[in-house]
N, C-alpha and C positions, 0 to 999 in steps of 0.2 A: 479781764474776764474772771468772774468769780469761780470758785471751785466746782459747784454743781453744774454750771453751764459747760465748763471744760470737760467734765465727765460725759455729759450728753454728747458733746461734739466728737469726742474720741470714740464713743460707742457708735455714733452714726458713721464715722469714717471707717471703722472696722466692718460695719454691716455693708457699706458701699464696696469696700475692698473684697469682702466675701462674695458679694453679688457679682462683681466684675470677674473674679476668679472662676466662679461657677458658670457664668455665661460663656467664658472662653473655653472652659472644660467641656461644656455641652456642645458648643459649636465646632471646636477644633479637635479635641481629643475623641469625643463620643459621636461627632457629627456623622461620620461614615456608618457607624453601627446603627444609629437611629434611622438614618436615611434608608438603609438596606433592611431594616427590621421588617419581618413578615406582617406586622400589624400596621405598618405605615402605608396607607392606601394612596397617599398623595403622589408619591413617586410612581407607583404603578399606573395611576390614572393619567399622569403626565406622559408617561412612556407610551401609553396606548392612545393618546389624544391626537397623534400625528401619524401619517402613513410612513411605514418603514420601507426603505428602499428595496429594489428588486435584485434577485440573483438571476443572472441571465446566461443562457447557452444558445449561441448562434441566433440571437435576436428574440428568443422565446424565454419568457420568465418561468423559472422552475421554483421560485419562491416570490410571492407578492403579497400585498395587503389589500383587503377590501373593507369598505365602511360597513358599520353595523348600527343597530339602534340600541345596542347595549350600553351599559355604563362605560365599558371599555370600547372606545369608538371604532377601533380597527381590529380586524381578525387576520392572522397570518394564514396564508393559503398556499398549498403545495400541489399544483395541478397534476403532477406525475409523482406523487409522494414517495412510494416505496422504491421506485426505480432510481431516484436520485438521493435517497435518504442518507446514504453513506457520505455524500458530499454536502448537502444542505444542512443536515442535522435538523434540529427543531428549535422553535421559539415558543416557550411555554411560560405563562405567568406563575406556574407552580414549580416547574423544574428548571427554569432558566433557559440557557442556550447551549448548544454544542456544535461541533463541526464548523462549517462556514458561517453559520449564524453567529457563532461566538468569535471566530477568527477575524471576521470583518464587521464586528458589531459597531465599532465607532463610526464607520462610514455609513452602514445601513441605518443606524439610528439617527444620523445627522449630527452627532456630537463630536465628530473628529475636528481637531484644531485646524485642519486644512480647509474646513468649511466655514471658517469664521466670517468671511465676506458674505457668503450666502445667508448665514444666520443674521448678520447685521441688516442685510437687505430685507429679509422677511420681517424683521422687527420694525423697520421704518415703513414698509408697505402694508403691514397688517396681514400678510399672508401667513397661513399655517406653515410652520417649519416642516421640511420634508427631508427624508434620508437620501443619501446617495445610492448608487447602484454598483454592482460588481459583475463584470463580464468574465466568465470562466473559459478555459481552453477546451472544454469537453466538446466532442463531436456527437451530435444527436444520433446519427446512424450507428456509430460504433457503440455508444452507450445502450441504445435500444437492443442491438444484437446481443451484446454481452448479457443484459438482464434476461432476455427471453431464452437465451441458450442455456441458462442455468435452471430453467423450469423443467420439472418432471411432467410426464404425460398426464398425471392426475391433478396437475395444477399446483402442487407443492414445489418447493425449491430445494435444490441440492445445497448442502453447506459448502461454502467456499468463497472464492473471490476472483475477480478479473480486473486486470490493470492494463491499459494500453498507452503507449507513449509515441510521440513524434521523435524518432531517433536524432534528427538534425537539430532540434531546438530544446528538447526535454519537456515540451508541452504535454500535459496529461490529456489523453483523448477519451478515456473511459475509466470509470471507477465503479465497480459493482461489488457489493458484499451481500451474500445471501445465507440464510433467510434474512429478509429486510423487515422494516416496520413502516407504518403510515404516520409521518410527522403531523398530518392533519388532526389526528386523534389526540395529539399532545398539545396542539395549539388552540383547542376549543376553550371557551370562556367558562366552562364548567369544571370546577376543582374536583368534584366527585368523579366526573367522567375521565379526567386526566389521570387521577390516582388509580382508577380501576384498570385503565389501559396500560399504564406504566407498570403496575404490578404484574400484569399478564406477560410482560416482556422480560421479567426477571428470571434467572435460573431457578429451577425447582430444586428444593432440598433433596439431596441424595442422588440427583441426576449426574451420572459420571460423564455424560457427554451433552451438556446443555446447548440449546440452540443459540442463545445470546444474540438476538436480533440487533441490539443496540451496539454490539461490538463491530467496529470497522475492521473486518478481516483483511482488507486490502492494504491498510497502513499500520494497523496496531496489533496484528497477530503474527507471530513468527512460527515457522514450521521447518522441520528438516527438509531440505530441498531435494534429497535423493540424487538421482543421476544428472539432474540439471546442473549440479555443481561441477560435473566433468568438463563443462565449457571452460571453467576457471583453470582446471588442471591442464587442459589442452593449450590454453594461452601460455601458461608457464612453461610447458614442455617445448613449445615452438621457440621460446626465447633461449632455451638451453642449446639450440642447434638441431634438435630433433625436427624432422620434416613430417608432413602428413603421410608421406610414402615410406617413412622409416619403419622397419620391422622392430617392434618392441615386445618384450616378454609378455606372454598372455597365457599362462598355464591354466589348467583346470582348477588348481588350488594354489593359493599363495600364503605362505607362512611368514609373516613379517619379522618374527623374533628369531634370535640365534638359539640353537644352531638351526640352519636352514633345513627345511624338510620338503619332500615332494609328494608325500602320501596324501590321499584325499582328505578333505575336511570331514570331521565327525558329523553324524547326522543331525545332532542338535545344535551344531555351530557354537557350542559353548567354549571351545578352544579358540585361541587367537589365530583364526584361519579365515581367509576370504575365498569365496567361490562365486562363479557367475550364476545368474538367476536359474533356479531349478537345476543347478549342476550342469548347465549347458557348456559345450565346448566353444571357445572363441577361435574361429578360423580353423587352423590345423591343430589346436590344442597346445601349441608351444609358443608360437609368435603370431603377431598380426600387425598390419600397418596401423599407425595411429588413427588414420581416417576410418579404417574398419572397426577399430576398437570403440570409437565414439559412436559410429552409426549403429552398431549392435549393442552398445552400452556394456562393454566387458569390464566387470568390476576388478578382476585380477590385474588387468593391464594398468589401470589407473592407480590401484593400490601400490603396485610395484614402482610406478613412476614417482608417486608422492614420496615413498620411503627412500628410494635409491637415487633419484634424480633431483627432485625439488627440495626435499627436506622440509622441516617444520617452518623455518623462516621464509623459505622461498614460496611456500604455499600461502602463508599469511600475507606476505608482501603482494603477491598476485591478487589475492582476494581483496585486499585493501584498495587496490586500484579500481576494482569493480564497485566499491562502495561499502564493503563489509568492515565492521569495526571502525567506522568513520565518525565524523561529527554528526550532530543532530540535524536531520533533514527537516526543512520547514517549507511546506508546499503552498500555503501557510499552515495547513493542517499538520499536526505533529505526526511523526513517523517513528515507530519503534526501531531500535537499532538491530541490524542484522550482524551476525557474528560467526566466526569459524571456531570459536573456543579459545581457551587461554594457551599461552606458550607452554605452561607447565604440563597441561594435558597432552599437547601435541608433541612433547618431547618423548612420549611413549610411542614407539613405532606401531604398536597395534592400534592405538587411538588414531594415529596419523593415517594409517591404512583405511580405517573406517571413515575418516574425515574426507578422504579423496572421492568417495562416492556419496557425499552429502548426508552422512549419518553421524553418529556419536554426538558431539556438542554443536554441530553446525545448525544454525537457525537463520531463516531469512523471511522477510515479508514478501508478499506477491509483488509489491512495487519494486523491491530489489531484484526479483526474478525478471521483471520486464527490463530493468536497467542493464542486466547482463546481455540480453539480446540486442538492446538498443545500442550499446557500445560497439558490438561486433558489426551491426548493420551500418554504423556511421564511421567506418574506416578506423575503428579503434578509439574514437573520441567519445567519452562519456559526458553527456550534458546533464546539468542539474534539473531534476523534475520540478515543474511548477504548475499550479492549478488556476491561478488568477492571471488573466491577461491584462485587464484594465480595472481601475477603480475610477468611478465617475462621480462628479458632484451632481446635485439635483438639477442643475442647468446643463448637464451633460459635459461640463468641462472635465478634462482628463486630469485626474490627481496623480495616477501612476500608470505606466505602461511597461510591462515586464520585458526586459531584454534577455535573450538566452545567455546562459553562463556555463562555461566548461568546468567540469569537476576534475577530470583527469584524462591523461592519454594512457589508455589501458594497454595498448599494444601498437607497435609500429604498423603503419598502413600496409606495408608490403607483407608482413607476417599475417596481418589481419585478413588478407585475401585468401591465405591458406586456411585460416580458421572459418571463414565464410564457406569455403568449398567443403570443409569437413561437416559443418552444420547443414549444408545442402544435402550431403549424403545421408543424414538422418531421415530426411523427408523423401529423397529420390532413390537412393540405392536399394537393391534387393534386400540387403540385410538390415536396412534402416527400420527404426521403430516408430517413426513419425509420419507415415504415409497419409494418415487421416487429416493432416493439416494442409495438404497440398491444394493449391488453387489452379485449376486448368481451364476455366472458362473466361478468363480475362487476359487478353493479349499482353505480352511483355512482363508478366508477373512471375517473380521467382520467390518461393517460400523456403525458408530454412529454419532450423530450430533444434530443440533437444527435449526429449521426453524424460520423465522421472517418476519413480515410485518410492515413497519414503515410509518406512516402518514407523509407527507411532510410539511404540514402547508402552502403550496403554492396554491394560488388561481389564476386561469386564467379565465377572463370573468365571475367572480363571482362563478366559480365552482372549487372545490378543485381537484388538480391533483391526479391521482391514486398513491397509496402508493408504496414504494420501496419494492422489494422482496429479501429476504436474505436466504442464507443457510450457516452454518458453521459446518464443521464436519471433521471426520478423518477415516482412514482405518488402521486396524491392520492385519497383516499376521501371522497366527499361534501365535497370542498374542503379536507380536512385532509391535510397532508403525512404520508406513511406510510413511504416507503422511497426512497432514492436509490441508484443503481447505476452503476458504471463497469465496462466490459468491454474488454479488449484481447486481440486474437488476433494473435500475432506472425506476420508474413508472410502474413496471412489475406486480403489483398486482391489486386487485379490492378493492375499498374502503370498509373498515370494515371487510375484510377477513383476518384471521390469517393463513389461509392455503396456501396462494399464494406463500409464500417462498418455500413451499414444491412442489408446482405445477410448478413454473417458474424457481427457482434457483437450487433446488436439482438435477434435471437431468444434469445440467451443471457440478456440483460438481462430480456426479457419473462418467461422461465421463472423467474428468480429473484424478480422482483416478484410474479408470479402465485402462486408457492408461498408467499411470505410473507403475502400478502393473504388467502390461503385458510387460513392457520394461525390459531390463536387469538390470537397476538400481533399479527397484522396487522389485526384487526378494530376 
């Protein structure tokens, strides 16, 4: 081969090598980026060319697809959009997916590896590929009652959340976050319409208390639990040998730091001093039974218990059994972590005293609030919460079927009977704060729980915003645990009042429990 031909051959080889490298770079390295690029309409058209699978609750689709005459051949539809939005999320060609639409995307889209056989069959038969479906654990009656009970007389919705669980399995029976949004308005095939509605859901600049409809308050917002946390204290106290009938210190004021003092707390409560709501006296002003202290929600009794009996480690250990500061919960929707605060903070006795009644650094999700009552209702056994019962292929073959899983044994069943009786006192005893949760029109039903009011620590125009109102409780039917519920109404209380959880949140819990018990699933 002469020299000029050799040069040409080398040049061609270099060009071929460069082309080969570039082809691999485009397909392998940059492939995902180009495939997901906003300007690539092929992927979008392919995604919308086949029907997406359904999200189902008790045989009814709460997310489905219908054919259109658009370029995008299928439209995602949510028949009861706002009521289930916290669970379904949205499926938008502009904003993507979230909540269950995202968590179960591979099954719903039909791209899951477990659907390979179905995909192969569709290829050979010429059928359009179809997505699988997801059956949720939700109960229609409980969900509907939860959503409607959060509505104001004027049609607007109170800010807050409701979560209900089956205590014996951990199955999630209701998830409501209000105010909600309409996922149908994000699934339209109009980019301009999507953008306009999405913008309307964003927090307004300078708003100190934004509505945040896209926030799932049930799973992804944490709040100070207020006196609901006293259930955790009570479980810990029972383990130390204290009984529900034991007289515990319950002074009108409690000073956790040395030297001990007995004088009243200062009016502004700036000093490290704990008092009962509105300066009330707990029983005789000196002592009260543990059961009375829980029913009336005496802050001083539980502050003294936390500091002098449980200690920081004891309180942290007890809270961890209920789910605080644990691993990431995956329902499969992600859940924010609930916490009692750091060991360093709790080493301060004043901070530990505040922690005992759910203030200071304690934060929990409404789901965690429901888990507290679910564990007590279930003989002290805490089950792992889950939202998906089954995943099904397009041919209805079962891909997964969730089996209940225990998270922890919170308290011995014998001691749990005492804790149940104490929570029953919150609803039934004269001094109890949770009377509004009681159900009297269904034979064999027993309702127990705990109210709570939590200061927000947020000031607007120099004035503290009203506290959050809580209720966490459960219903037994003929002694068998049926449903546990947690309700929070943001800023639903009156500053300084421990009774507002009972007045504002307990009626919502009652409505949910009653609706579930009257449904076929609750019998």
